[in-house]
N, C-alpha and C positions, 0 to 999 in steps of 0.2 A: 504494500500500500504506500502511495506517495504521502510524505509527511507535509501536510499543509499547515500554514500558520493559522492559529485559532483566535477567536475574539468573542466578546459578549455583546449581544445586540441591545446596547443601551439599557434602559431601566426594565426592559422585559426580562433580563436575566437569562435569556436563551443563549446557549452556546452554539456558535456557528463557526464554519471555516471561512477564512478571508476570501476564498474563491467559492462562490455559489454557482448554481446552475440556473440559467434562464431558459424556460421551456418553450419559448415562442417558436423556435425552429421545428418543434414537433406539431405545428398547427395543421400541416398538410395544405391542400389547395383551398381550404375554406376561406371565404372572403376574397378570393381571387389573388392572393399575394404569396402563398407558400408553395413549396414543392411537395410532391407525393412522398410519403414515408410509410413503409410497410410495418405491420405490427411487430414482427419478429425483430427487425432492426431497431425499432424504438425500445423494445423490451431489453435488448442487449445493452443499448446505450444507457438507459436509465439505471440498470444494475451496475454498469461500469462506473457511473457517477457515484453511486453509494459505495461500491467496493474501493474506490480511490480515496474515500474519506471526505467527500463533499457533504456538508451538513446543512445546506439550505437549498431548497428548490422553489423557484418563483414561477407562477403561472397566471392565467387569467381566462375567464370565459371568452374573451375576445381572441384567444389563441387557438381557435378551431378545435382539433382533436386532442390538444395538449392535456387537458384535465382527464379526459377519458383514458388516454394512454397511461398516464401516471397511476390512475386508479387500477387499471387492468394489471399492470406489471409490477408495481412496488407497494401496493396497499399493504401487503403482508410484511413490509419492512418499515411501517409508518413510524415506529419509535426510534428510527435511526436518523431522522432528519426533521428540520424545521420546514414547514409547508406554508407558503404565503400565496394568496391570490388577490383578486381585485373585486370591486363591486361598482355598481353604476352602469355596467355594460347592459344595454337594453336586452330584455328577454321577451320573445314573442309569445303569443297565446299558446302555441304548441310546445313552448319550453325551449325552443332553439335560440341561441344568441343571434342578435341582429347586428352584424359586424359593422363597427365604425359608429354606431349610434349609442348615445348614453342618456340615461334617465335616472335622476337621483331621488325619485319619489320613494317614500318608505316602502310601498308595495314592491317596487322593482328591486330595491336594495335587498329586501328579504328573499324575494324569489331567486335572485341571482346567487346569493350565498347558499341557500338550501339546495339549489340545483348543482352548485359546485361541490357541495358535500356528497351528493349522490354520485356524481361523475367520478370524484376522487376516492369514493368508497371509504370515507372516514367520518368520524363523528364530530370532528372539530378542525378548524383551521387555526394555525398558530397566529397568523396576522392576516387581516383583510384590509386592503388599501383602496381608498377611493381612486378611481381611474381618472386620468387626464386633468388633474389639478383643478377641480372646481373651486370657485371662490367661496369664502365663508358665507357670503350673502346667499349664494345658491343653496348651500347646505342648510342654512337656517330657514330659508324659504320653504324647503321641503321636509324639514325636521329629520334630515338624513342621518345625522350623527346619533340621534335618539334611537333610531331603528338598529343601528349597528351596536349601540350599547345594550339594547334589549337582547340582541343575539348573543352578546357577551355574557349577559346575566344568565342566559339559558345554557351556557357552556359550549355553544357552537363556534364561538370566536374567542380566542384568548386575548388578543390585543388588536387595537384599531390603528390604521395607518393611512398614509397619503402618498400617492405617486405624484410628487409635487414639483412644480417648476415656477420660475419667476414669471410674473410678479406676485402671483397668489401665495407662493410658499412663505413669503414674509409674514403675512397675517396668520397663516396656518401654524407656523412655529409659535408665534406670540400667543395663540389661543391656549396652548398647553394641553390640548385635547389628544394629540396624536402620539402614540408610543413609538411609531416607526415612520420613517420617511424614505421613499425610494426617489433618488435624485440622479439626473444625468450628469456625467462627468468623465472627462478623459484629458489627456495632454492637449488634444485638439478642440476640446469643448470645456473651457475653464470658467464659464460664466457663473457656475454655481460653487466654485471652490470655497469661498468664504461662507456661503449658505450651509454647506456641509458641516463646517465647524460650529455655526450657530445652532444647528439642529442637535448636534452631539452635546454641546454645552447645556442645552435645555433638557438633556437627559434622554432624548430619543435615540433609537437605533437608526443607523444609516446604512441603507442598501443602495449601492451605486450601480446604475445601469449604463451601458454604452462605454464600458471601461477600456475596450480596445477599438473604439470608434468604428465598429462594424468592419474592421479590417482595412480601413481606408488606405493606410500607408502602403500596404503590399497588394492592393487590389489591382488587377490587370485592366488596361484600358477597355478591353472588350466587356469586362464585367461591369464597369461603370456605365458603359453605353447601353447595357441591357436594363438598367434601372429606370423606373418611372421618372418622367421628366422633373416632377416636383422634388425628387431626392437627388437628382444628378448634380445640380449646381452646388448643393451643400457638400457632396462628396468631393467634387473637384476643388472647391475652395479649401477644404481641410487638407487635401493632398498637397495643394500649393503651399499651405501654411507649414506643413511638415518640412517641405523642401526649403522654404525660405529660412526656417529656423536652423537649418544645417544639422538636424538631429542625427542623420546617418553618421556624422563624424563622432558621435558620442556612444555608438553602439558597443564598441569593445567586444566584438564577437557575438553579441546578441542578435537575434532576428528582430525585425521591426515590431512584430507582434509581441515578443517577449518584452521589449522596451516599453511598449504601450501599456501592457498589463501591469508590469512592475512599477511604472510611473503612477498608475492609478492606486495600486496598493500602498504606495509610499505616502499617500495623504494621511496625516496623523489621526484624523477623526473619522476615517472610513472603518466600518465594522465588517462589511463584506461587499464584494462586487459580483454581480451575476453576469456570466458570460454564456451565451447560448450557441449551440451547434448541434447539427444532426450527424456530424462526421466523427467517428471514433478517433481518427488520427488527430484531428484538430483538438478534440477533448484531451488527448494524451499530451499534446504540446502545451495546452493551457495549464494543465496540472504541473508539468515540469517547470514552466516559467513561474507559476505562483509559489511553488515549493521553495524557490530561491529567495522569496521575500522581497522587501522594498529595495529600490535602487540604493547604491552607496550615496551617502548624504551629499558629497560634493558634486557627484554627477547629477543628482536630482535638482540641486539648486542651480547648476549651470543650465540644465534643460529648461527650467522655469524662466531663467534670465533671457535665454534666447527666444523662447516662445512669447515673452512679453513684448518683444520688439518685432516679431515676425509679421 
């Protein structure tokens, strides 16, 4: 088993590995965005995740078959990992997720959580996070937090969280309501760098997503060209920023992916970062990189200095 750095997820007290697994890549073609994945491959991958010592898996009703596959293949190992999902993802009358739509009404929050529990074949979720960073005004308007707290009282949810982004994350942290925040961050997306620290100092657990910037530095031109147009410009801009910063000069034998992941793990207030893949070889590479821990302090500071002016 790979020896992964460990952490505690803020005031939840939950023990997690600094490398978590984001299960979005198991969504399949649902919603028109994913690639087909067969059940046997998904099962092998999820068991590989746990066998390697990863102790947090993050999913969502918006991630197609992800919850179903987790429930099918590793429900029997439920005590080995922290399981987090989302709420506010719209649920249709027949119980199927309505991809890309969100509804923060009390009815939909409860319906989403209870259906997640059934798909995941578990009696509780360790944390449920509101998806897409709704404002506190939206949550108060729908009394959404009260419904999630009711589910917590019933034992179906242990802690409540927020998948938060600027600008709304500022007031979300100040509210003191949320035990966990999922926040985007990487060397190429540093807008939330100080926000992560504020969330941790408020006692919340921090789950970082996008920690390898979706492989932007090493993505082949043809891969970027296949992206939907709304994502392509962002990918190109981040690739250009990596080049302008001269980060290749700092790699010292590391791959670009290893550098990106270890840069993210170097954030002192990160508790875990979720990285998703459906490729066992990519998972093995992520594990090997994460096991090396943070970047050397001098290299980390030099990388931040270069990125600040890139």
